[in-house]
N, C-alpha and C positions, 0 to 999 in steps of 0.2 A: 446612394440611397436618396429617397425623396427629401424635399426641403424640410418637412415637418420633423422627420427623424433626426436630421442634422441639427436643426435648431434646438430640439429638445435635448439631444445628446450634449451639445455645447453648453446649454443652460445647466444641465445636471453636473457636468464637469466643473463649471464655474462655481456652483453652490458647494460642491464637495471640497474644492480646493480652498475657497475663501472661508467656508464655515461661518462662524459668528464674528469674524474680524470686520465685516462690513455688512450693510443691509442685504438681506437675502435677495431682494428684488434687483439690487445693483449687480450682484454676482450672476443671477439668472439672466438679466438683460444683456450684459456684456458677453457672457458665455454663449448665449444664443446668437448674438450678432457675429461673434468670431466663428462660431460653428457653421454659420451660413455664408460667411464672407468668401470662401474659395469658389463657390458656385456662381459668383458674379461674372466669372469668365464666360459664362454662357451668353452674356449680352454682347460679346465681341463678335463682329462679323469678319470672318477670315476670307471671304470672297466667293466661296461655293459651299454647298451643303456637306460634301465629303470633308473638306477642310474644317468646317465647323464641328463636325462629328469627331474627327481624329485629333483635333487640337483642343477639345474640351478635356478637362482634367490633366492639364500639362503643368506649366510653371506655378499656377495658383494652387495646385495640389501636390507640389513637390516639397518633401520634408525639409530640404536644405533652405529653400526660399522662405518657407513659413517660419522656420527657426530664426532666420535673419529678421523677419518682420515683427516677430513677437515682442522684443523689448521696446520698440518704438510705439507700438500700439499700447502696451502696458504702461509706458511712461505717460502717454496722453490720458489714459483713463485715471491713473493715480493723480495726475495734475488737475484734471477736471473735477474730481471729487475731494481735492485737498487731502489726499491720503498718500503723500510721498513716502511716508515711513513704511507703507505697505507695498512699495514698488516691487520688491522681490516676490511677494506672494501673488500680486497681480500678473507678474511676468510668467510665473508658473501656470496660473489659471488660463491666461491667454494662449500660451504655447500649447498646452494640452487641448484646449478647445479647438485650436487651429489644426493640430496634427491628427487628432482623432477623426477629423472629417475625411481626409484621404484614406486613413486606415479602415474606416467603415466602408468607404467606396470600394476599397480593395476586395471586400467580401462579395461584391456583385460581379457580374460577368462582363461589364462594359469595357473595362481597361483603364487603369490609372497610372500615369507616368510619374510615380512618386519619387523616383531616384534621379530626376533631372537635377543638375546639368550633367551628371556623370553617365547616364544612359537614358535613352528615350523609350525604353522597352515598356509597353503597356501591360502592367501586371494585373492579374485578377485571380480570385479564388473561385467565384461563381457559386457559392454555397447558399446564398440568400437572394430572394427576389428584391427588386428595387423598392417595392412597397410590401411590408410585412407587419401587420398590426401586432403580432405577438412580440416583435422586437420593440416597437415604439410604445406600446401601452405601459409597460413598467416604468419607462422614463417619464411619461406624462404624469402618471400617478405620483411618482416620487417627487418631481419638481413641483407639482400642484400641492402636495402635502407640505413641502418646505415653504412655499409661498403663503399657505394658509396658516402655518404655525411658525412665523418668523422669529419668535422670541424663545422658542424651546429647542431642545435637542431631538425631540421626537420627529419633527419634520425633516431634520438633517439625516436621521437614521432611515426614514422612508426614502429619501433621495439616494442614499448610499445603497439601500436594498434594490432600488430601481436600476442602478448602474450594474450591480452584481447580477441581477436576473437577466438583463438585456445582454450582458457579456456572456453569460452562461448559455443563452439562446444561440448566440453566434457560434459558440463552441459546439453546441448540439448540431447546428446546421452543418458544420464542417465534418463532424463525425458521421452524420446521416449521409452526406455526400460520399464520403469514403466507402461506407457500407454499400450504397447503391452502385458505386463504380465497380466494386468487387463483384457484385452480382451481375452487372452488365457485361463485364468481361467474360464471365462464365456463360452467360446466355449467348453472347456473340460466338463464342467457341462452339457451343452446342448447335447453333444454327448454321455453322460453317461460313460465317461472314468474316472475311479478312478485313482488318481495319488498319488505317494509317494514323488516325487520331480519334480520341474519344473525349466527349464532353458530357458531364452530368450536371444539370442545373435544376432548381426547383421550379415548379409551375407557379403562377401568380398567387401571392397572398398566403403561402403555406410552405412547410418543409416536410409534408407527408407524401405528396405526389411529385415524382421527379421525371423530368424529360431526359431521355438518353439520345444523344446525337453522335453518330459514328461516321467518320469519313472513310470511304472505301476506295479501292483503286478505280472503280468505275462510276462512283457517285457518292451518295451518302444515305444513311439509314436513320430513321427516327422511331422512337418508341417511348412508352411511359411505364413507370414502375411505382406502385403504391407500397409504402412500407408495410410489411407483413405479408405481402403476396409472395407466392413461390416463384423461383427463378423462371420456371416454365411459362409463367403468365406474361413475361416480357416478350412481346412479339414486335419485331422491328420491320417497318416497311421501307423499301429502298426506292430512291429517286435518282434521276440523272443529274449530274452536276454541271453539264455544259462544257465538258473538257475540250470539245472541238472549237470553242470560242475563246480559248486561252490567248490567241494572238491579240485579242482586244485589250488585254492587260498591258501589252507592250506599247499599244497605241495611245494609252491614256495614263498619264502620270497619277491623277487622282485614283484611278482604279488600282494601280500598283500599290499606292499608299493604303488603300482600303484592304487589299489582300494582306499586307503586313499587319495592319491594325487588328484584323480578325484572327490572326494566327493561323490562317488557312481555312477557317470555317466560313466559306462563302460558296455561292453558286452563281453561274452565269446562264442567262437565257435570252434568246433572240425573239423579239416581239414581231407582230405582223408588219409593222412599219420598218423592219430591219434594224431597229435600235437594239443594242445589247444592254441588258439590265443586270446589275450586280447586287446581290442581297447578302446581308450579314446573317448567317444561319444561327447565330448564337441567341438572338433576341427575337422571339416570335415563335409561331408554330406553322408548319407546312399547311397551306401555301402562302400564308401572310406573314410578313416580317416588318419589324419596326423601322428598319433601314434598308431601303431598296433604291438604287440610283441608276439613272441612265449614264453610261460611261463611254459608249462608242456607237458607231453606226457602220453597217456593212455597205461598202461601195465596190461592187464587183467581187474580186477575190481578196480585197484588203479591208481593213477596218480603219476608220478615221475617228479620232477623238471628238467628242461633242461635250458641251458644258454639262456638268453633272446636275441632275434634277432629282429631288427626292420623290419617289413614286409610292411611298408607303401609304396605305389606306388605314383610316381609323377603324379599329375592330368593333364589332357589335358587342358591347360590354355585357348586356343582358344575356345574350346567347352564350357568350364565353363563360359567364359565371354559372349559368345553368349546366353547361358541359362540365365545368370543374366540379360542381357539387355532385353530379351523377358519377363522375369518374372517381371522386374520393370515396363514394359509397360502394365502389367495386364494379360498377357497370362499365361498359366499353362503348359508349356512343361515339359516332364520328365527330371530329372537330367541325364546327360550323364553317361552311364554305367549301368543304371538300366534296 
């Protein structure tokens, strides 16, 4: 999730655990810091953009390592504020602020390796977009109320209510995803599309309009479903995946790693300069994706690995929001750029 959501979630957790045992601002401050701390791994340069992408949300997001770090951080906080008697309570607050970060990230589609060092599998649910105001707003209101009313119980109750509402929204997103997945399976069957993998994720900033991505033997199909629409309204458009370029994956170790990280939701395409570009189909809308990389170059009948370079282009936010608004109203305008 975005940094504001993680900071606010950590602050809300800190306030909820510490209650009136310490100043509300202290609990919110350290909860927010601990809730943001795991994302500092984004500052590490691993050598190339694919490595940077696939090694984000690794050790710093692993439940095991965060659990090991929690007591040391809690001891430092308790010592700094002269509250050694509250070490156990600070420990619980810090631990929860740390581990709720990767658990929230788990709900997005990116991929979080939260079970390191036991497995490096990038887990994801994909039921919520990386930025969703309806998730963040209850947390902001709750923490704000607690900070404005630090001496009373009413502010703490607002904070608790914010946590309950935001968690309920996550549960709603998972239920809505399951519902749309069931409808998508029926639509694919009705349209005679054979699928090998199916992914259903929300479009930006909401959980009403969902993107359906289906991998097929010959490529992939993309469509959109708005909650409340009939199954027949889900029309999927098919695209080639670039299967003939598969040998480029063997030529490039970064490409092979990206194929693993995307769980197979990727496409390959050869540009006019004979470079092979690999795109993560999970994040973005056809034809633009958040993560597209050069991985190889054709030389005669073979492919040669080249240094990965991110070719993703910044989307037109205004045009995208206009499309989203019209699509949420039931219209079917083409995605900008198609």
